[in-house]
C-alpha positions in Angstrom: 6.0 -4.1 25.9 6.3 -4.4 22.1 5.9 -1.0 20.5 6.1 -0.2 16.8 5.4 2.8 14.7 4.5 3.8 11.2 6.1 7.2 10.5 4.9 8.7 7.2 5.8 12.1 6.0 2.6 14.1 5.1 4.0 15.2 1.7 1.8 12.9 -0.4 -0.6 10.0 -0.4 0.3 6.6 1.0 1.2 4.1 -1.7 1.8 0.3 -1.7 5.4 0.7 -0.7 4.4 2.7 2.4 1.7 0.2 3.2 4.2 -2.7 3.3 6.0 -0.9 6.1 2.8 0.1 7.9 1.3 -3.3 7.8 4.4 -5.2 9.0 4.8 -2.8 12.0 1.1 -3.1 12.7 1.0 -6.9 12.7 4.1 -7.2 14.9 2.5 -4.9 17.5 -1.0 -6.6 17.4 0.4 -10.1 17.5 2.4 -9.2 20.7 -0.6 -7.3 22.2 1.6 -4.2 22.1 1.3 -0.6 20.9 1.2 0.7 17.4 2.0 4.4 17.0 1.1 6.6 14.1 3.8 9.1 14.0 3.5 12.0 11.5 7.0 13.0 10.5 6.2 16.6 9.6 9.5 18.5 10.4 9.6 19.9 6.8 7.1 22.8 7.1 7.2 23.6 3.4 6.3 20.2 2.0 4.1 18.9 4.9 0.4 19.4 4.2 -2.5 19.0 6.6 -4.6 17.5 3.8 -2.1 14.7 3.6 -2.2 14.1 7.3 -6.0 13.6 7.0 -5.5 11.4 3.9 -3.0 9.1 5.7 -5.5 8.6 8.6 -8.4 8.0 6.1 -6.4 5.4 4.2 -5.3 3.5 7.3 -8.9 3.6 8.6 -10.2 2.2 5.3 -7.7 -0.7 5.7 -8.7 -1.3 9.3 -5.1 -0.5 10.6 -6.0 1.2 13.9 -3.4 3.0 15.8 -3.1 3.4 19.6 -2.0 7.0 19.5 -0.8 9.8 17.2 2.4 11.7 17.6 3.6 14.6 15.5 7.2 15.6 15.1 6.4 19.2 14.6 5.2 19.3 18.3 8.5 17.8 19.5 11.1 20.3 18.2 12.2 21.1 21.8 13.1 17.5 22.4 15.3 17.4 19.3 17.0 20.7 20.3 17.8 19.1 23.7 19.2 16.1 22.0 21.3 18.3 19.8 22.7 20.2 22.8 23.6 16.9 24.5 25.5 15.7 21.4 27.4 19.1 21.2 28.4 18.7 24.9 29.7 15.2 24.2 31.8 16.5 21.2 29.8 14.3 18.8 28.1 17.2 16.9 29.9 19.7 14.7 29.1 22.5 12.3 30.2 22.3 8.7 29.9 24.9 5.9 30.7 23.3 2.6 28.4 24.2 -0.3 26.8 21.4 -2.3 29.2 22.2 -5.2 32.2 21.9 -2.9 31.0 18.6 -1.5 30.4 17.3 -5.0 34.0 18.2 -6.0 35.3 16.4 -2.9 33.3 13.2 -3.8 34.6 13.2 -7.4 38.2 13.6 -6.2 37.9 10.8 -3.8 36.3 8.5 -6.4 39.1 9.3 -8.8 41.6 8.3 -6.2 39.7 5.0 -5.6 38.5 6.0 -2.1 35.0 5.9 -0.7 33.2 9.2 -1.3 32.7 10.1 2.4 32.9 13.5 4.1 36.5 14.3 5.0 35.7 16.0 8.3 37.5 19.2 7.2 35.1 21.2 9.3 36.6 19.7 12.5 39.8 21.6 11.8 38.1 25.0 11.6 39.0 27.6 14.3 36.3 29.7 16.0 37.4 32.7 13.9 37.1 30.7 10.7 33.6 29.5 11.6 32.5 33.1 12.4 33.8 34.2 9.0 32.0 31.4 7.2 28.8 32.2 9.0 29.1 35.8 8.0 29.7 34.8 4.4 27.4 31.8 4.0 25.0 31.8 7.0 24.5 29.0 9.5 26.2 25.7 8.6 24.8 22.2 8.8 25.3 20.1 11.9 26.9 16.6 11.5 27.1 13.7 13.9 30.6 12.5 14.4 30.6 8.8 13.9 32.9 6.5 15.8 34.8 4.9 12.9 34.3 1.3 13.9 32.2 -1.5 12.7 28.4 -1.2 13.5 26.8 -4.6 13.8 23.3 -5.8 14.5 21.1 -8.9 13.8 18.4 -7.8 11.3 15.0 -9.4 11.6 15.0 -10.1 7.9 18.5 -9.7 6.6 20.3 -11.5 9.4 23.7 -10.4 10.7 24.7 -7.0 9.4 28.1 -5.4 9.7 28.9 -1.9 8.4 32.2 -0.1 8.7 31.4 3.4 9.9 34.6 4.7 8.2 32.9 4.0 4.9 29.9 6.3 5.8 29.8 10.1 5.9 29.1 11.7 9.2 25.3 12.3 8.7 23.8 15.8 8.6 21.2 16.0 11.4 20.3 19.7 11.2 20.2 21.7 8.0 21.6 25.3 7.7 18.0 26.7 8.0 17.6 24.9 11.3 15.3 22.1 10.0 15.8 18.9 12.0 16.2 16.0 9.7 14.6 12.5 9.9 17.8 10.8 11.2 17.9 12.7 14.5 14.1 13.2 15.0 13.5 9.5 14.4 16.1 8.4 16.9 14.8 10.8 19.6 11.2 9.7 19.0 12.0 6.0 19.0 14.0 6.3 22.1 11.6 8.4 24.1 8.5 6.5 22.9 10.0 3.2 23.8 9.9 1.8 20.3 11.1 -1.8 20.4 10.8 -2.9 16.8 11.4 -0.9 13.6 10.6 -2.4 10.2 11.4 -0.4 7.1 12.7 -0.6 3.6 16.2 -2.1 2.8 17.2 1.4 1.5 17.5 2.4 5.1 20.2 -0.1 6.1 23.1 2.4 6.1 20.8 5.0 7.8 20.1 2.4 10.5 23.9 2.0 11.1 24.3 5.7 11.8 21.2 5.8 13.9 22.4 3.0 16.1 25.4 5.1 17.1 23.2 8.1 17.7 20.9 6.0 19.9 23.9 4.8 21.9 25.3 8.3 22.2 22.0 9.5 23.6 21.8 6.6 26.1 18.9 4.9 24.4 18.1 1.2 23.8 18.6 0.0 20.2 15.3 -1.4 18.8 15.1 -4.6 16.9 15.6 -3.6 13.3 14.2 -5.4 10.2 14.6 -4.2 6.7 12.1 -5.5 4.1 12.9 -5.8 0.4 11.9 -3.1 -1.9 9.0 -3.7 -4.3 9.5 -3.8 -8.1 7.1 -4.1 -11.0 6.0 -7.5 -12.3 9.0 -7.5 -14.7 11.4 -6.4 -12.0 11.3 -2.8 -13.0 11.6 0.0 -10.5 8.3 1.1 -9.0 9.5 4.6 -8.1 8.0 6.3 -11.1 4.7 4.4 -10.8 4.0 4.8 -7.1 1.7 7.8 -7.8 -0.6 5.4 -9.6 -0.4 2.9 -6.8 -1.6 5.2 -4.1 -4.1 3.5 -1.8 -6.8 5.9 -2.6 -6.4 5.1 -6.3 -6.7 1.4 -5.6 -9.8 2.0 -3.5 -11.3 4.0 -6.5 -10.6 1.0 -8.7 -12.7 -1.2 -6.4 -9.9 -3.1 -4.6 -11.2 -4.5 -1.3 -9.1 -3.8 1.9 -8.7 -7.5 2.8 -7.6 -8.4 -0.7 -4.8 -5.8 -0.5 -3.8 -6.7 3.1 -3.8 -10.4 2.3 -1.4 -9.9 -0.6 0.9 -7.4 1.2 1.1 -9.6 4.4 2.6 -12.4 2.5 4.3 -10.8 -0.6 8.1 -11.5 -0.4 7.8 -14.2 2.2 8.2 -18.0 1.9 4.5 -18.4 2.6 1.9 -18.5 -0.2 -0.5 -15.6 -0.6 -3.9 -16.7 0.9 -7.0 -14.6 0.9 -8.0 -13.8 4.5 -11.4 -12.3 5.5 -10.5 -11.3 9.0 -7.6 -9.1 10.4 -7.2 -11.6 13.2 -6.1 -14.3 10.7 -3.4 -12.0 9.2 -2.2 -11.2 12.7 -2.0 -14.8 13.8 -0.2 -15.9 10.7 2.4 -13.2 10.5 6.1 -13.9 11.0 8.7 -11.3 10.0 11.3 -14.0 9.9 9.6 -15.6 6.9 10.4 -12.7 4.6 13.4 -12.7 2.3 15.9 -10.0 1.1 15.4 -10.3 -2.6 13.5 -7.6 -4.5 9.8 -8.4 -4.4 7.7 -8.3 -7.5 4.3 -6.5 -7.1 1.6 -6.7 -9.8 -1.4 -4.6 -9.1 -3.5 -6.9 -11.3 -3.0 -9.6 -8.6 -5.4 -7.6 -6.4 -8.4 -8.1 -8.6 -8.8 -11.9 -8.5 -8.4 -11.6 -4.7 -11.0 -8.9 -4.6 -13.4 -11.0 -6.7 -12.9 -14.0 -4.4 -13.5 -11.9 -1.3 -16.7 -10.5 -2.8 -18.1 -13.9 -3.8 -18.3 -14.8 -0.1 -19.8 -11.6 1.2 -23.4 -11.7 2.5 -26.0 -9.2 1.2 -25.7 -7.1 4.4 -22.0 -6.3 3.5 -22.9 -4.9 0.1 -26.5 -3.7 0.6 -25.6 0.0 0.6 -23.7 -0.3 -2.7 -26.6 -2.3 -4.3 -29.0 0.4 -3.2 -26.9 3.2 -4.7 -26.9 1.3 -8.0 -30.7 1.6 -8.0 -31.8 -2.0 -7.3 -35.1 -2.0 -5.5 -35.1 -3.5 -2.0 -37.3 -6.4 -3.0 -34.9 -7.5 -5.7 -31.6 -6.8 -3.8 -31.1 -10.4 -2.5 -32.0 -11.9 -5.8 -29.7 -9.5 -7.6 -26.7 -10.2 -5.3 -27.1 -13.9 -5.6 -27.1 -13.7 -9.3 -24.2 -11.3 -9.7 -21.8 -12.1 -6.8 -19.8 -14.7 -8.6 -19.8 -12.7 -11.9 -18.1 -9.5 -10.7 -14.5 -8.5 -10.1 -15.2 -5.4 -8.1 -18.4 -3.7 -6.8 -18.2 -1.3 -9.7 -19.3 -4.1 -12.0 -22.7 -4.2 -10.3 -23.8 -1.0 -12.1 -23.4 -2.7 -15.5 -25.4 -5.8 -14.4 -28.3 -3.6 -13.1 -28.2 -1.6 -16.3 -28.5 -4.9 -18.3 -31.4 -6.1 -16.2 -33.2 -2.8 -16.0 -32.8 -1.5 -19.5 -32.2 -4.7 -21.5 -29.0 -5.6 -23.3 -28.2 -4.9 -26.9 -28.6 -8.3 -28.4 -25.6 -10.1 -30.0 -26.9 -12.3 -32.8 -24.6 -14.2 -35.2 -25.7 -14.2 -38.8 -26.3 -17.9 -38.9 -28.5 -17.7 -35.8 -30.6 -14.8 -36.9 -33.6 -16.8 -38.2 -33.4 -19.2 -35.2 -33.3 -16.3 -32.6 -36.3 -14.6 -34.3 -38.3 -17.8 -34.1 -37.3 -18.3 -30.5 -38.1 -14.8 -29.4 -41.5 -15.1 -30.9 -42.1 -17.9 -28.5 -40.9 -16.1 -25.4 -43.8 -15.4 -23.1 -44.7 -12.0 -21.8 -43.0 -11.0 -18.5 -42.6 -10.9 -15.7 -40.4 -14.0 -15.8 -39.8 -16.5 -13.0 -37.3 -19.2 -12.2 -39.0 -21.7 -14.5 -39.2 -19.4 -17.6 -35.8 -20.3 -19.0 -36.2 -24.1 -18.9 -39.8 -24.0 -20.1 -39.1 -21.7 -23.0 -35.9 -23.4 -24.2 -37.7 -26.8 -24.0 -40.4 -25.4 -26.3 -37.8 -23.8 -28.7 -35.9 -27.1 -28.8 -39.0 -29.0 -29.8 -39.9 -26.5 -32.4 -36.4 -26.0 -34.0 -34.6 -29.3 -33.2 -31.7 -27.3 -31.8 -30.1 -28.6 -28.6 -27.1 -28.1 -26.3 -24.7 -25.2 -27.0 -26.4 -24.5 -30.3 -29.7 -23.9 -28.5 -28.6 -22.1 -25.3 -25.7 -19.9 -26.5 -27.5 -17.9 -29.1 -30.4 -17.3 -26.7 -28.1 -16.2 -23.9 -26.3 -13.7 -26.3 -29.7 -12.4 -27.6 -31.0 -11.7 -24.1 -27.8 -10.5 -22.3 -25.4 -9.5 -25.0 -22.9 -11.8 -23.4 -21.6 -15.3 -24.1 -21.0 -16.1 -20.4 -22.6 -15.2 -17.2 -24.9 -16.4 -14.4 -27.3 -19.2 -14.7 -30.0 -18.0 -17.1 -32.8 -19.5 -14.8 -31.7 -16.9 -12.2 -31.2 -14.1 -14.8 -34.7 -14.3 -16.3 -36.6 -13.2 -13.2 -34.4 -10.1 -13.1 -34.9 -9.0 -16.7 -37.1 -6.0 -16.7 -36.8 -5.4 -20.5 -36.0 -7.7 -23.4 -34.7 -5.6 -26.3 -34.6 -8.6 -28.7 -38.3 -8.9 -28.5 -38.7 -5.9 -30.8 
C-alpha cells in the first residue's frame, strides 16, 4: 500500500514551503488510495511547542488535508535507541569528540588544500582510554554513522537519476552529545517501521537522502521512492527564507485567501501544467502527477492567490458565505440580494464589510467640479426610498430628458455620487440595497 507522510517540526507555524511538501505527499497517498501520516518531528524538547502542534493540525484542517493517523517522534525514543544499538553492533556507529571550533579548522584546512570539507574520521583511531579521557574532559561525544564510501544512486521522482559519491559527504551525526536524536536517524527509523513508500521533500535534502539510503539499508529496511521538489523563490527569484514568516498559512488565512485557491496554485506551481482553479479536492487528486514537476527554482508570488480567491468566491452559493454575511450585519431578508450584487466585486470575503457599510450608511459622494451642478439637479429628482430594481433606469431616463446628458456623461457622475466609486455592480441592483443616500443632503 502507498504510504506517505508529512513530518513538520512543531517549532513554528506552517508556511507555503511546508505546504508544498505536505500537499504533494497528501495527493500521492490519496490518488493511490493509500495512507497519509501526520508525523510530528518533536525530538527537540527545547524548541518543540505544543501550541505549534495544535496550530499545524488547525492549518491542515483549514485546507482540508486530512490525515489517517498521527505519530509523534517524542513517543518513539526507545525505537531510535534500539536502532542506534544495532548500528553500534554492526560497527557502523562511532563516537566523536571534536568541538565546533576544531571541526571548523579542519574544514578550512581541507579547503585550502583543495579537498572536499568532509569529516576526516579521526575519532575512529581513538583508543578506549583516549575516549574515556575525552569524555571526562568534554562530556559525551556525538555519534556518527560510518558511511560506505561508494556511490549512492537512486532514481528520483522529480530529479531523475541521482548519483552521489559518499566519499564526498561527511559521516552524519545522528545523536548529539546531549543525547538528542537527530532527524536523520529518527526519520529513517520511522519511515522504515511505518512502511512509508514515497517521500517527497525539498531539493535541499538531496545529500541527506543519500546518507539516509545507506542507513535504511544498514537497518534492513526498504528504501522508499524519493522525490525532491524545487525550492520556492520570490517573484523576482529572491530567496524566500527571510519572508516565510509572513507567508505562514494562518497569515494567508487572515488576509482572506481561500483554501482551494491556495491548494490549486500549490498543486501545479513548478510543474509543466498550467495553474487551474479547482473547487473540489477530488479534482486536485485526480490531476496530480509528481513526474510533471521540474527541478528549477520555482517562483511564488503571494499576489497570485488573490485573483484565484476572487474567482473561487464568484461561484460560491449563498449558503457557503451566509455566516460571513450575517457577521457583517446584513439582515437575513437582504442576504441573497447582497451576495448577488457583491460576489463579482470582491477579492476576499473581507471586502463584504466595506460594501455593507456603503449600502447601510451611504457613501461619501465623489463629485467632479464640472459635474457639481448636474449632480445637484439630478439628486433633486431622485425619488424617496426605498428603491427597487426599476429606480435606476426610471430616474436616469428622467435626468437624461431634463439635462440632455447621455451615456458615460450621464451615468458615471451619478454612480460616483451615490457610491463614491467609478466602478462596481450594476446600479439597477445596487439601488434597492441603498439604505441611505448622503448626496441627497
